[in-house]
N, C-alpha and C positions, 0 to 999 in steps of 0.2 A: 100198820104195817098193813096195807090191804091182805098180803101172802100169808098166815101165820105155818104156814108152814114154809118158807124158803129160810133155807141161809144165812144171812148178808157177809157182805163184800170180809173179811180180815183187811182192816186199815195198814198202812205203809207206815211203820214207825218213823217217824224225823231224820234226821240228819242226825240229830244229836246222840239218840236210844240204841242211832245203825250198831255200831262198837259193841255196846254193852249184852244186842241179840247174837253177838256174832260166835256160831261155834269156834270151839281151840283145837288150832288145826288144820282148820277154817287155811283153803291158799287166797295170797294177796290179790284180789280186784285187781282184773283187770287192763282196765283202762288207770289205776294207780302208778301199775306198773311201767306203764305207756309212757305220762311223766314224765316220774323216775330220766325214764331210758332216754323223753325226748333232752330233757336234761340233759347226760351225759354224753345227748348227742353236740349239744352247743358248742362246746371247749373235746370233744375227741378228736375231733382234724383238728383246730386249727393249728392256722399256719402261725399266727405270733404266742409262739412260750414265753413271751417275757414274763405272763401276769399269769400269776393264779385265776384259780375264779374266785375264792372269795375277794379279792386286789378286782379285778374288770366287777366286779359285782360291788362294786367300793365304790367305783372310778362312777357309772350311774347315777349308782342314788345318788351323791352329790352333784352328779350332775341335772339330777328330773328333780331335783327334791328344791319344793318354796322353802322363801328365807326363819321360817318357824321350824323349820327341820332337818338344818348340815349340823349338825353338831355329829358324834362320837356320838352319843348318846341314844337320838331318834335310827340312826344304824341301825344300833345293839338287836333294836325292837325290833326295826323291820329286818334284819341278816339272822333275826333266829340266836343270836350267842349271848358271850357275858362283853360286862362292857369293856373286861379287859382283851379279852381276842379281836372288837372290836377294833376298841385305838391303838394297842400296835397293828392293825392293819392299813390302818391311819399316817400312823405313824410312817408308815411302809412307804407310802406312797405321799407323802409327802416327804422322802429321802429320795423318791422319785424322780424328786420336780415336778407331781404329777398331779399335785393337790401342792393344796397352800391357803395355811390361818389367817385369820384378818381379822380385825375388832370389832365381837357383837355393835353394834347402834344405838340400841338403847341398854343395854347389859356390857354393863364393862368389867364381868370378873370372870364373864365370859367369853369365844369362843366362835367363827365360825368358822370353817370347807368350803373353803373355792376351787372350783377345778380352774388349773394354769391353763396356756395356752399349751404345751405339751399334753395336756389329758387333754384337752380337743382334740385334739390332734391324732389319739393314743387313739379314745373316740374311735374317732372314722374306720377304720381295724378288729371293730366291733366281732370275735365271733358272733356276738346270736344276732350278726346282720342277717343270715345267713338262713334260718329262723322264724323273721324279722318276711323276706320277704317269703318264703312257702305260707306263713299267716296268706301275707295280701294278696297274694294268689288266687286265697279263698275270694267265690262268690258274694258282694255285701251278705249274704244276707245270713249269708252259713257265718260269715266272718262274726255280723253285730250276734249270733247267737252268741258260739265260741267266747265272746268273754266274755256277756253274759252267763255261763253256768261258770266261766275262770272266775270273773267272782263269785257268785253265791256261794259255788268253791272253797274260798277263800275266808268272804266270812266265817262258812260255815264252823272251816280249823279251825278261826282265828277264837273264834267264842268257846273250842270245843277248850283250847286250851289256853281258856285267859288271857288271851293274848293281841294287842291291838292291832286293826285294822286301817290297812294304808290304804289311799286314795285320792283319786284327785282332786286340788279343790272344785273346782267345778259341781263337781258328779255329790254335793258331802252337805251335809242336810244344815248345813251353822252357817251359807254361803246365803247370805240375803243380800240378793235384787232389787227390790219391790219401792227400792228408793226413786232409781231411773237415772243415774250418779255414782255407775262403777262395782261393787261388786263390796261389797262389807261382809266380814267374816265375823262375824257374834262368840267365838270360843277365847279367840286372841282382840277382839276388841281394833282391828285392826282392819286399814283398807285395802284390797288387792290388785295391782292393777291384770292388764288386756296377761301378758307372760307368764303371770300366778295361775289364772285357770285350765293351764294343764301340768300344772309341780302335783307330784308328792306329799301331803301331810301329814303324819305325825297323830295331828290330830282328827282330822279326820273322825269325821261320824257318819254310817253306812243305814238309811232309811229313819234318820231319825227329820222334822217334818222342817221345807225346805219356807222362805218366802220369796218369791219370782210376783 
């Protein structure tokens, strides 16, 4: 160091150490409170109150998950809840005619959960739509930065809690598009169709090397 008297700056601890370094009684982070407040606002003024927030989350999940992830177990991991609670939520939506079970194509012992036409119609009145419109109103650069920040925070918190990190097939490290004949999932060893590239997957690998 050219100036021996200079005091080096204190390094910023990584996210994984931030919780350990926080002082007891420290007020909650304002940014974290705002995120929680946004989630509450989504359902706070909705006009369709026929579903609970958990049921809306399940309906959205099964509408956007790929064929490897449309199971109650995968939903329980996505929703960070117990398998029993997730199963009851799914069962209630099946009873309402918004979801249905169908036999798994490759595993006869299990079933996949599909959204019915009534479920798709219900999603057109999704209370999340207002927040979606607010996000779309942001300038492109800010919207991309916002998504990147949320993705980073979600991944960091998932690692802290040893929880799976969900993401889209098109952004996954398991996705191999180097063959030129579509996309191949190296995790499931299955070819992916075009619609699945934008689907949520329980086997998502963030930051893994991706072949192109």
